C-alpha positions, 0 to 999 in steps of 0.5 A: 142822748139822754142825760143818763147817756151823757152821765155815762159818756162823761164818766168814761171820759174820766176813767180814760183820763185817769187811765191815760195822764199823770197826776195831777190830771188836767182839767178837762172839758168833754163836748159830745158833738153830733159827728164825734166826741171832742175832749179838751185839756186845759193845761194850766187852768187858772185857780181863781174863779174869775179867771176860770170863767174867763177861760171857759167863756173863750172855750165856749165861744171858740168850741161849743157855739161853732159846733152847735154843742147842746151839752158838756162835761167837766172834768177836774181833781179836787179835795173831798170833805174828808181830805180824800182826792176826788176826780169831780164830774160835771155835765150839763145839757141844754135846758137842762142845767148841770149835775154833779158826781164825783169818784174817789182817785186812789192811787194803787186802785185808780178811780173808785165808783162815782157817787150818785149824781145831784143837780149842781146849784149855779152858785156851787161852781159859777165859773161853769156858767159859760158852759151852760150858757152855750149849751142852752143857747144851742139850736134843738136838734131837727129829729128829736128821737126819743129821749132828751134831744141833746144832740142828734144822731 
């Protein structure tokens, strides 16, 4: 899987989340694994960064590390700079870091187009560090075909 394929997968998961759930949409983690993609809704996700980091540390330890998950996606609602409602998408991969994109949430129209992705500075969303750390420590696939070896299969 390439980083662009990961982006498309996580953006599709975001579209599916918006289509299937009521607002506010739950914070969601997407884990593309070798055998399937796991989607975990984090109901009651905390507001404080320290508690968020703790919650994602537990998720990484329980879900990512045992599955050797080398990439992830993170979906959450946020307020945009001009007050618009956004669905923020962060995706990251082993030894590649994380990238950020967002789309406007419009009640009648649904989810708008995603902005061009940008590299996410680790200090921007420090609570995501456990997800990136778990991805970084995943073992590389044994068959590294064409593209970025995030997961095999």
